[in-house]
C-alpha positions as CSV (number, residue, x, y, z in Angstrom):
1,X,125.6,93.6,82.0
2,X,122.4,95.0,83.6
3,X,121.7,97.8,86.1
4,X,123.4,97.5,89.5
5,X,121.6,98.1,92.8
6,X,122.5,101.8,92.7
7,X,121.4,101.9,89.1
8,X,118.0,100.7,89.8
9,X,117.6,103.4,92.5
10,X,118.7,106.0,89.9
11,X,116.2,104.6,87.4
12,X,113.4,104.9,90.0
13,X,114.0,108.6,90.2
14,X,114.3,109.5,86.4
15,X,111.8,112.0,85.2
16,X,109.4,111.2,82.4
17,X,109.4,107.4,82.7
18,X,107.1,105.4,85.1
19,X,107.1,101.8,86.4
20,X,105.3,100.4,83.4
21,X,107.8,102.0,81.0
22,X,110.7,100.8,83.0
23,X,109.4,97.3,83.2
24,X,109.0,97.3,79.5
25,X,112.5,98.4,78.9
26,X,113.9,96.0,81.4
27,X,112.2,93.1,79.6
28,X,114.3,93.9,76.6
29,X,117.4,93.5,78.7
30,X,119.3,96.5,77.1
31,X,123.0,96.9,77.9
32,X,123.9,99.3,80.7
33,X,124.0,102.1,80.3
34,X,124.2,102.6,76.5
35,X,121.2,100.5,75.6
36,X,119.0,102.2,78.2
37,X,120.2,105.7,77.0
38,X,119.1,104.8,73.6
39,X,115.7,103.5,74.7
40,X,114.7,105.9,77.4
41,X,112.3,108.9,76.7
42,X,114.2,112.1,76.0
43,X,113.9,113.7,79.5
44,X,114.9,110.5,81.3
45,X,117.8,109.9,78.9
46,X,119.1,113.4,79.4
47,X,118.9,113.2,83.1
48,X,120.7,109.8,83.1
49,X,123.4,111.1,80.8
50,X,124.1,114.2,83.0
51,X,124.5,111.9,85.9
52,X,126.8,109.5,84.1
53,X,129.0,112.3,82.6
54,X,128.8,114.9,85.3
55,X,127.6,113.4,88.5
56,X,128.5,116.5,90.7
57,X,126.1,118.7,88.5
58,X,123.2,116.2,88.5
59,X,120.4,116.7,91.2
60,X,120.1,112.9,91.2
61,X,123.4,112.6,93.1
62,X,122.1,114.2,96.3
63,X,119.0,111.9,96.2
64,X,121.1,108.7,95.8
65,X,123.5,109.9,98.6
66,X,120.3,110.5,100.8
67,X,119.2,106.8,99.8
68,X,122.4,105.3,100.9
69,X,122.6,107.4,104.1
70,X,119.1,106.1,105.2
71,X,120.1,102.5,104.2
72,X,123.4,102.7,106.2
73,X,121.5,104.0,109.4
74,X,120.5,100.6,110.6
75,X,120.6,96.8,109.8
76,X,116.8,96.8,109.5
77,X,116.9,99.3,106.6
78,X,117.1,97.9,103.0
79,X,116.9,99.0,99.5
80,X,115.5,96.3,97.4
81,X,115.6,96.0,93.5
82,X,115.2,93.4,90.8
83,X,118.2,91.0,91.2
84,X,118.3,91.4,95.1
85,X,118.1,88.1,96.8
86,X,115.0,89.3,98.8
87,X,113.1,91.0,95.8
88,X,109.6,89.4,95.7
89,X,109.5,87.3,92.5
90,X,105.7,87.8,92.2
91,X,106.3,91.4,91.3
92,X,107.8,90.3,88.0
93,X,104.3,89.1,87.1
94,X,102.6,92.5,87.1
95,X,102.7,95.0,84.2
96,X,104.1,97.9,86.3
97,X,106.3,96.7,89.1
98,X,108.2,99.3,91.1
99,X,111.7,99.6,90.0
100,X,112.9,99.8,93.7
101,X,111.4,99.2,97.1
102,X,112.5,101.0,100.3
103,X,112.0,98.4,103.3
104,X,112.2,98.9,107.0
105,X,111.9,96.0,109.3
106,X,112.3,92.3,109.1
107,X,112.8,90.9,105.5
108,X,111.9,87.5,106.7
109,X,108.2,88.7,106.5
110,X,108.6,88.3,102.7
111,X,109.6,84.6,103.0
112,X,106.3,82.9,103.5
113,X,103.6,82.8,100.8
114,X,101.5,86.0,101.1
115,X,97.8,86.9,101.0
116,X,96.5,90.5,100.9
117,X,93.7,91.4,103.4
118,X,91.8,94.6,102.7
119,X,88.5,96.1,103.7
120,X,86.5,99.0,105.1
121,X,88.1,101.8,107.0
122,X,84.9,101.9,109.1
123,X,84.1,98.2,109.6
124,X,81.4,96.7,111.6
125,X,82.1,94.7,114.8
126,X,81.6,91.6,112.8
127,X,84.0,92.8,110.1
128,X,86.7,93.4,112.7
129,X,86.1,90.0,114.3
130,X,86.4,88.4,110.8
131,X,89.7,90.4,110.1
132,X,91.1,89.1,113.4
133,X,90.0,85.5,112.9
134,X,91.2,85.1,109.3
135,X,94.6,86.8,109.9
136,X,95.3,84.6,112.9
137,X,94.2,81.5,110.9
138,X,96.4,82.4,108.0
139,X,99.7,83.0,109.9
140,X,99.0,79.7,111.9
141,X,99.1,77.9,108.4
142,X,102.3,79.5,107.3
143,X,101.1,82.6,105.4
144,X,102.2,86.3,105.7
145,X,99.4,88.9,105.7
146,X,99.9,92.0,103.5
147,X,98.0,95.1,103.7
148,X,98.2,98.9,103.5
149,X,98.2,99.8,107.3
150,X,95.0,101.7,106.8
151,X,92.4,102.2,109.5
152,X,89.7,99.5,110.0
153,X,90.2,96.1,108.4
154,X,93.7,96.4,107.2
155,X,95.3,97.6,110.5
156,X,93.1,95.0,112.4
157,X,94.3,92.1,110.1
158,X,98.0,93.3,110.6
159,X,97.8,93.6,114.3
160,X,96.2,90.1,114.5
161,X,98.8,88.5,112.4
162,X,101.7,90.0,114.5
163,X,100.0,89.3,117.8
164,X,99.6,85.7,116.8
165,X,103.4,85.5,116.3
166,X,103.1,85.6,112.6
167,X,104.5,87.9,109.8
168,X,102.9,90.9,108.1
169,X,104.0,93.3,105.4
170,X,102.6,96.9,105.1
171,X,102.8,98.7,101.8
172,X,102.8,102.4,102.3
173,X,101.5,105.3,100.0
174,X,104.3,107.6,101.5
175,X,107.9,106.9,102.5
176,X,108.4,104.1,104.9
177,X,109.3,106.7,107.6
178,X,106.0,108.4,107.4
179,X,103.2,107.4,109.7
180,X,99.9,107.5,107.9
181,X,97.2,107.5,109.3
182,X,98.8,109.0,112.5
183,X,96.6,106.8,114.7
184,X,98.6,103.9,113.5
185,X,102.0,105.1,115.1
186,X,102.1,102.0,117.4
187,X,101.3,99.6,114.5
188,X,104.1,101.4,112.5
189,X,106.6,100.8,115.3
190,X,105.4,97.1,115.6
191,X,105.9,96.5,111.9
192,X,109.6,97.6,112.3
193,X,110.0,94.8,114.8
194,X,110.7,91.1,114.2
195,X,108.0,89.6,112.0
196,X,106.9,92.9,110.5
197,X,108.0,94.9,107.4
198,X,107.1,98.3,105.9
199,X,107.8,98.7,102.1
200,X,107.3,101.6,99.7
201,X,108.1,102.5,96.2
202,X,108.7,106.0,97.4
203,X,112.0,107.2,99.1
204,X,111.9,108.1,102.8
205,X,110.6,111.5,103.5
206,X,107.8,111.3,100.9
207,X,104.5,112.3,102.3
208,X,101.5,110.2,101.3
209,X,99.3,111.9,98.5
210,X,95.8,110.9,97.3
211,X,97.2,109.9,94.0
212,X,99.6,107.4,95.7
213,X,97.0,105.3,97.3
214,X,95.6,103.5,94.1
215,X,99.2,103.0,92.9
216,X,100.1,101.5,96.3
217,X,97.3,99.0,95.9
218,X,98.9,97.4,92.7
219,X,101.9,96.5,95.0
220,X,99.7,95.2,97.9
221,X,98.1,92.7,95.4
222,X,101.2,92.1,93.4
223,X,103.2,90.8,96.3
224,X,100.5,88.2,96.9
225,X,99.0,84.9,95.5
226,X,95.5,86.4,96.2
227,X,93.5,89.0,98.1
228,X,90.7,88.6,100.7
229,X,88.2,91.4,100.9
230,X,86.8,91.2,104.3
231,X,84.1,94.0,104.2
232,X,83.6,96.8,101.7
233,X,80.9,99.1,100.6
234,X,79.8,99.4,96.9
235,X,82.3,102.2,96.4
236,X,85.4,101.3,98.2
237,X,89.1,101.4,97.7
238,X,89.1,97.7,98.5
239,X,87.3,97.0,95.3
240,X,90.0,98.6,93.4
241,X,92.4,96.3,95.1
242,X,90.2,93.4,94.1
243,X,90.1,94.7,90.4
244,X,93.8,95.0,90.3
245,X,94.3,91.5,91.7
246,X,92.1,90.1,89.0
247,X,94.0,91.9,86.4
248,X,97.2,90.6,87.8
249,X,96.0,87.0,87.6
250,X,95.6,86.7,91.4
251,X,92.8,85.0,93.3
252,X,90.0,87.2,94.6
253,X,88.2,86.1,97.7
254,X,85.3,87.8,99.5
255,X,83.3,87.2,102.7
256,X,79.6,87.3,102.3
257,X,77.4,89.4,104.5
258,X,73.8,90.5,105.0
259,X,72.1,92.1,102.0
260,X,70.9,94.7,104.6
261,X,74.5,95.8,105.5
262,X,75.8,98.6,103.4
263,X,79.4,97.5,104.2
264,X,78.8,94.2,102.8
265,X,77.5,95.1,99.4
266,X,80.9,95.5,97.9
267,X,81.8,91.9,98.9
268,X,78.4,90.7,97.6
269,X,79.1,92.4,94.2
270,X,82.5,90.6,94.0
271,X,81.0,87.3,94.6
272,X,78.2,88.0,92.0
273,X,81.0,88.8,89.6
274,X,83.0,85.6,90.2
275,X,85.0,86.1,93.3
276,X,85.4,83.1,95.5
277,X,82.9,83.0,98.4
278,X,84.7,82.3,101.7
279,X,83.1,80.8,104.7
280,X,86.3,79.8,106.5
281,X,90.1,79.5,106.1
282,X,89.8,76.2,104.2
283,X,87.9,78.0,101.4
284,X,90.9,80.1,100.8
285,X,93.6,77.4,101.1
286,X,91.7,75.0,98.9
287,X,92.4,77.5,96.0
288,X,96.0,78.3,96.8
289,X,99.2,76.2,96.9
290,X,99.9,74.9,100.4
291,X,103.1,76.5,102.0
292,X,105.7,74.4,104.0
293,X,104.7,73.9,107.6
294,X,105.5,77.1,109.5
295,X,108.4,76.9,111.9
296,X,106.3,78.9,114.5
297,X,104.3,79.6,116.6
298,X,104.5,76.4,118.4
299,X,101.7,75.1,120.6
300,X,101.7,77.0,123.8
301,X,102.8,75.0,126.9
302,X,100.7,75.1,130.0
303,X,101.8,77.3,132.8
304,X,101.0,76.6,136.3
305,X,100.1,79.1,139.0
306,X,103.6,78.7,140.5
307,X,105.3,79.2,137.1
308,X,104.1,82.5,135.7
309,X,107.0,83.2,133.3
310,X,105.6,84.6,130.0
311,X,108.3,83.0,127.8
312,X,107.7,79.5,129.1
313,X,104.2,79.7,127.8
314,X,105.5,79.8,124.3
315,X,108.3,77.3,124.6
316,X,108.0,73.5,123.9
317,X,110.3,70.7,122.8
318,X,110.2,72.3,119.4
319,X,112.8,75.0,118.7
320,X,111.3,78.5,118.7
321,X,113.4,81.3,117.3
322,X,114.1,84.5,119.4
323,X,112.2,86.7,117.0
324,X,109.2,84.6,117.2
325,X,109.4,84.7,121.0
326,X,109.5,88.5,121.0
327,X,106.3,88.7,119.0
328,X,104.4,85.9,120.9
329,X,105.4,87.2,124.5
330,X,105.1,90.8,123.6
331,X,108.5,91.6,125.2
332,X,111.3,93.9,124.0
333,X,114.2,92.1,122.4
334,X,116.5,92.9,125.2
335,X,114.2,91.8,127.9
336,X,113.4,88.5,126.0
337,X,117.2,87.7,125.7
338,X,117.8,88.5,129.4
339,X,114.9,86.3,130.4
340,X,116.1,83.5,128.2
341,X,119.5,83.6,129.9
342,X,117.8,83.5,133.3
343,X,115.7,80.5,132.3
344,X,118.8,78.8,130.9
345,X,120.7,79.4,134.2
346,X,117.7,78.0,136.1
347,X,117.8,74.9,134.0
348,X,114.2,75.5,132.5
349,X,115.2,76.4,129.0
350,X,118.1,75.8,126.5
351,X,119.3,77.1,123.1
352,X,119.5,74.6,120.4
353,X,119.7,74.8,116.5
354,X,116.8,76.7,115.3
355,X,115.9,78.5,118.5
356,X,115.1,77.7,122.2
357,X,113.3,74.8,123.8
358,X,111.7,74.3,127.1
359,X,113.4,71.6,129.4
360,X,111.5,69.2,131.6
361,X,110.6,70.6,135.1
362,X,113.0,69.2,137.6
363,X,111.6,66.9,140.2
364,X,111.2,68.7,143.5
365,X,112.2,67.1,146.7
366,X,109.6,67.0,149.6
């Protein structure tokens, strides 16, 4: 019998053994706990034995109780681990997967196939425009956008994906409750709403540290089928992500730029070294397996001057889920639900299997 959900959280906190070591041990499938005790390094084995035999004396007990208290504080808080139904299977393909992930938000953001988008923290106007355009095109084709919630390209791509009614996952270098950078507080809040998800290998309360950022990047790329570098200088953290993606067997894509633009030289170097040159979304999708057709967003319906309701613009004869409408219309969940009820009473919308549909406009008497 293997480790349980609580056991995986315990393993994540053991001293003297990192993700790569835990992954190597897990691949041997030792019995729990005797096989693990025999295989762990001395410090980790001693900490595990103390917790198993005298949990009240173990400092790990307080940490596990804190994990469970955080998880129990809301239905949108999750502790993922290998064997969990929502554990991303792609993480099993990297040499040092996290033993556990704290997740805050909508786990449905992990359902579609995923592509990482990374780039400069000080992008050009063209770089920002490209980040917006490619993120929107990806979610419209059924993909989820993964990034690190950093300033510049990362944040722009994630905002664009969510504003288009799509899904996005942010991998943080600190705990999921830590807003870093501080300027992205609104994005952090939006990623906890339907369509968004925050994940971290660090427990809540952990502050981001410089050493955590390169480690974070392996999860960004490890969650994805590939990575798109939108804009990057010659010495850029985005190039670290591209290297990690290549080592993990992921596809690496790069947007070309002017040889006179310092923030394009990293991408040009990637293309020189074998990354796929990207001109449009089709260049990416041609190299990756096609996802199933996305259930949303549906084509926006035309709204006349006498019919300004924001929800009707996103309703059609194809069912649209409430969580999609929240993102598309930019309304709070409660307001969206109240407005849908009003539209139903007015005979302009109706709930059906899979969401809500727009009803034909009644013929008006003269």
